[in-house]
N, C-alpha and C positions, 0 to 999 in steps of 0.2 A: 947324211946331209938333211938339215932341217928345212921344213916348208916355210918357217917363219924367218923373215929377214931381220937384220940388226939395225937398230936406229940409235942415234946418239944426240947429244945437244946440238952438234953442228948441222945435222940434216933433219932435225925434228920438224922444223917449219915446212920444208919442202915435202918430206915423206908423210907427215901426219896432217898438219893443218891445211895444206893445199891439195890434199888427195881428192880425186874425184870419187873414189870409192870410200865407204865407211872403213875405218881403221881401228883394229883392236890392238892396243899396246899392252904388252905384258911387262910390268915393272918387276924386276927380279934381281937376284944376286946369286953368284955361284955357291956361297956358303949357306944359303937358305934351303933347308930341307924341304919344306912345303913347296917352294919354287921348283926344285928339282923334280918333286913328285908330280907337279902339275904340267911340267914341260911336254911329256908325250901327248897329253890331252890337247894342249895348245897347238902342237904340231899336227895332230889329226884334224882339228878345226881348220887350220890353215890350208891343209890339203883339200878338205871337203868343200870349203867355201871360197876357193881361190878366185872364182870368176865374179864373186859379189862382195868380197871382203879382203882387205889387206891386213895381214897379221904380222906384227913387229914385236921384237923383244928389246927392252931397254935395260941394260945393266946399271942399277942405281949407283954402284960404286964408281963406274966409269963415266956416267952421265948424270951427275947430281942435279943439274940445272932444271931439267924437265920435271924430275921428281919433286923438287922444291916448288916449282911453279904450279904444279897440280896437287900440291899438299898430300903427296903420298907418304903416309906416316908408318905404314907397315907393308910388308911384302909377303906373298905376292899380292899385287893390286893390278887389276885389269881395268883399263879405261877404254871405252868405246867412243870414238870420235866420228862425227858426221858433220860435214860442212865446217870443219875447224872447231866444233864445240863438243864438249863432253856430254854424251847423252846417256851413258850408263857407267856406273862405278861398281866394280865387284871386288871385294876385299876378302882375301883368304882363298885357299884351295877349295874348289867346288867341283862336283861331279860334272861330267861332260853334258848330260842332259839338262842340267840346271843352267849351264853357261849358254847352251844353244837356245834355250827358252828365252833368255834375256837378249840374245844377239839377233836371232832370226827376224823378229818383228821390224828391225831397222834395216834389213837388207832389201834391195830392190826386187 
């Protein structure tokens, strides 16, 4: 069982934009090799930061609306939202320490 929950176009507003916590959204697809390689790292971050960060996965094939709205052109793309706004955009698979270096300054 993953620590990261699923988000889609129908619940994106309530789960991401209206969240009291910062939200990391992993835009991915099952056919994407780098996305699958990054998945365990995303799951670890979700577990380690659960009290300060909401981590969600959005399958771009099943929820293309949000991907289009936020101009996600390649996957994996990670968007960090705070107060309903994108405050970080990370494109491509990155090592965990690099991801945490970008995310941690935005956590309470």
